[in-house]
N, C-alpha and C positions, 0 to 999 in steps of 0.2 A: 677588626682592622683588616683592611685587604691584603697587603703584603704580609707572608709569614717571615721574610727577611728583606733587607734591601736589594738582594739581586732579584728576587720575585716581584718586588715592587717596581724596579726599573725596566723589568720585562714588560710587565703589564703596562706600564706607563708609555713604553715605546710602541705597544700595539696601539693605544689609542692615539698616539702621535702627541702626547702632553709630556713637557718636561718633567724629570723626576727630582724632587728636592728633599727627599725624606719624608717624614711623617706630615709635614706642613700641607703637602697636597693630598693627604689621604681622604679627606671629605669630599674633595673635587674629583678624585678617582671614582670614589664610591657612588657619587651623583651621576656621573656619566656612565658606570657601568649599569646602573638601574634604569638608564634610558632604553636599554636593549634587552633587559631581563624582566619579565612579568612573572611577579610573585602573587599567587592567589591561593585560596583555600583548596585543599584536597577534595576531590568528589568521588567517592567511592566506586561506583559503577563505571564512569568515564576514565578514572585515572589509575585504577589498581594495576591492569595491565603494563602500563608504561613504569610504574613503581617496581614491580616484579623484575623488569627488563634491568632496570636501573641497579637493582639488588644484584642480579647475575653480572652485570659489567662490573661493578665495584666491590663486591663482596664474595662472589660465587667461588672464587679460587680456594677461600678457606671456610666459607659458610654458605653451604647449599642449605636452602629452606623453601619447603613446598608452598606453593602459590596460597592454599587455604591457610597456612599457618601465618603467613604475613598478614592476610586478612584479619585472622582471628585475633592476633596480637594489638593491632592497630585499631579495629574497631569492634571487638568482641564483647569490650566490656560494656557493662550498662551506664558507666560513667563517661563513655566515648560521646563526644559533641562535636558537631560539624564546626570546623576551623580550627581544631586541635592540631591539625597536619597542615602544612604548607608546601606548594609545588613551585619550583623555578621552572620557567619556559623561556626558551628561545626561538622566535620563529615558529611557534606551535610544538616544539620539541621538549621533551622533560629532560632537564639537565642537572636538577637538583630535587631534592626532598628533606623535609625536617619532620619529625614527629614528637609531640608532646603528650603529657597526660596529666590532668589536674585530679584531685579528689574532691569531686563534686557531692560526695556523701556527705561532707561537713558543711556547716553554715557558712565557713569561709576556707576557701581554697588557698590556704597557707603554703602548701607543700605541692610540689609538681616534679616531673621527671622528664628529660629530654630522652627519648626512646632511640632514635635514630637520625643521623645527618648523612646524606650522600651526595656526591656531586660525581658527574660523569667523569671518567679518568681524562678525557682529553680536555675538560674544562676544569680541572683542580688547579689550585695555587692561582687563581686569578680573581679571587674576591668573593665568588659566588656563595661559597660556603659561609663566609663571614654575613653577607646579606641575608641568607636565610636564617642564620643565627640570630641576627639582629631582629628580625622580623618576628621570629619565635618568642624572644625575650619580650618584646612589646605586647604580644598576645597575652603571655602569662602575666606581666605586670598589671595589664587591663583587668586581668581575671582576679587580681588582689593576691596573686602569689608571693611569698616573700622569699622562699628558697626553692632552687631548683637543683635536681641531683642527674648526674650523668648516667643514662642507662636504666635507671631505677624507677620505673613508673609505680605509681600506688597502686595499680591492679594487674598489669602485665609489664612484660619486659622482655627483650630478646638477650641481653646481657646484664651483668651486674655492674658494669662500667664501661670504660672504653677497652675494647679488646687490644690485647698486646700484639695481634696479628695484623692490626692497622698502623703501619708504620707512619710516624708523624702526626698522629690524631692527638696523641696526649700533649705534644708540644702546641699544636694549634689551639687547643682549648685554653692552656695556659696563657698564650699571647691574647687570647680574647678575654682576660679576665677571670678564668674558672681557678678554682683552688684544687689541686690534686692532693689527695690526703690518705693515702694507703692503697691497699689492693685486696682483691678477692680472687679465688680460684674455684673454677669448675672441676669436679672430680668425676671418675669414671670407676665401675667395679663389675666384673663378671660375676653375676650372682649365682652361676652353675658352680663355682667353687667354694661358695659360703658354707659354713658349718658353725653351729653354735656350740654343740657339745656340753650343754648346760653352763657355759661361762655367763652369760648375760642374762637370758630369759628366766633360767632357775633361779639364779640369785636375786631377781626381783621378786619373783614369785615367794620366795622364801620370806620376804619382808612383809608379805601380805598384800602386796600390790598386783593389779591384773592388768593386761593388755586386751583389748577388744575393739572390734567395729562399733561405733555409737549407734546406739537405736533412736528411734524419733523422739522419745522421751528425754535424750542426752543432749539433743542439738542445742536447746536454748542455754543450757549450763556450758555447752563448748563454747558458744560464741561468746558468752559472758566471760569465759576464761581467757579467751583471747584478748578481749577488750581491755581487760584488767591486767593480763600480764605481758602480752605481745601486742599492744594495739597497732604496731606496723603491719602485722599480719592478719588483722580483724577482716579486713575487706576481702582478702585473697581467701580466707575461709568461707565468707559469705558466697563469693563467686563459685568456687568449688562445689558447694551445697547447691546452688542454684543450678549449675551447668550438668554435674554429674551426681549428685547425691551424697550420701554418707558413706558409699562403698568405697570412697578413695579417702577415708579419713581413719586414723587410729587415734584412741584415746586411752590412757593409763589412769587407772583409779585406784584411789586409797582404799584401806579395808573398810572405811566408812562409806564409800560410794563416791567421795568426791573427784572430780576430773583433776589430776595433778599433771598431765602430760599430752601432748598431742602431736601430729605429724600428718602430712598431705603425700599421698601416693597416687601416680597415675603411670598410664601406659598408652600404647598406640590404640589399644582396644577399649582401655577404661581410663577416663580423663582425656588430658589434652597433651600427653607427652609425645608430640611429634616433630616439634620444631627442628630437631636435629637427627632426624630419620637417616636423611641422606649421608650423614656422617657416621653414626652409631647403629644403622640397620634399622630395619621396620620393627624388629622384636626388642626394641629398647623400652625402658621404663625410667621412672625418676621419683624421687622423694625428696622432700625438703619442710622446711618450717618445723624441725624438731624442736620443741619446747618443754621445759620442765619447770615446775614453780620453783622459786629461787630458794625458799626454805628445804627444799628436798634434793637439791643438786649433790652431786659427789657421792650418791647411793647407788649409782648403777642404772638408774631408771632411763636416762637418756640413751645408754649403750643397749638397753633392752628394747627401747623402742625402735633405733636404728636396726638391730638385728631382726626384730619381727617384720619391719618394713622390706628389709632385703629378701627374707624368706617367703613373704607375702607375694612380692614382685615375682619370684622364681615361680610360684604355683600359678600365677597369672600367664606364663610362658615367656617371661622377659629374660633375654640374655645380658644385654648390656644396661647397667643401671647409671642413671646421670644424676649426681649430686651437684646442685647449684648453690652459688653464694656462700662459698666455704671460706671461712676466715682462720680456721683451726685445722690445718691440712694433716696435722699429725695424729689427731684424735680419730680421723676417719681412717688412717692408713692401717689401725690395728684390725679393721673390718676387711683388709685387703683393697681399699680404694687407692686408686693413683692419680695424679694431677693430670689435668687434660688440657684446659686453657685457663690463662690468666687476664685480669682485667684491672684497669686503673680506676679507683674511685674519684669522683670529684663533685664539687658543689660551687654554685654562685648564689649569693645572697642579692637580692634585688632590692633597690631603694626607691 
């Protein structure tokens, strides 16, 4: 929809010199708007600087992000295809941008993510965001996508959903037909203050389990473990191995040598944990995708993996650890983690 409410609709109709009579002339307004706005596929070399400026203008007050990290998130995956992202231009100037991502590793791209939607501050609440959103949905529907998630790309993402710092954004998506269904939290932890004191890792070792960096011989089993137990993470582990090798992974093994738990670690110097360096410092790191086989949960294995990840990051010179996509904040607080930013998750089913 063009108007977020009747007031916005009347204001935009007046700008066009068109009488406003509610939703009945929504299509006419959108058609008129599309005459002056050119929406075309994003071109990496040509358009990235203007997208970076648009980020700074629309999100920079709360989300500083280095140029290279925007490029990496948008186009760094092997699954990236030309046409995934769209630009809105007016008289040659970039005034809007939308980014999508589909899982092309599967035979059918049934799921996708809407990574990012931005409109210049001076052109917001004038229907441009809705035009970009409509165009993105057409692109995804044509690709065979059945379900789209807000913020959550199959391979990379900026956020786990709609940031609470973006005032009005959640309502915008609701008006445009998205189902908002819960929230996630990103957390942070100063790893310099972490101490295990035998609480977690020793408890796991006493049961015969071990934590280690995977060897080359472990990698096939590791990916098979993810595919079986955490299929949503499988492609992320593949990407991590492709870009950074096994150094950024942890595995927990049973006494018989089976992989029964995993995690991913990154830092500014190892892996790709640079997205929020402007906010958390150049000595930040991150970990995530902590998973334990379902029949072994409740035995402290996940806690041991988490503690090992924090201690490992400290040996890498990390100060602030970023833990993303958390739904159980109380569980992480026992390690000294605190809430940092929150997000509304949402989904749209395409028909």
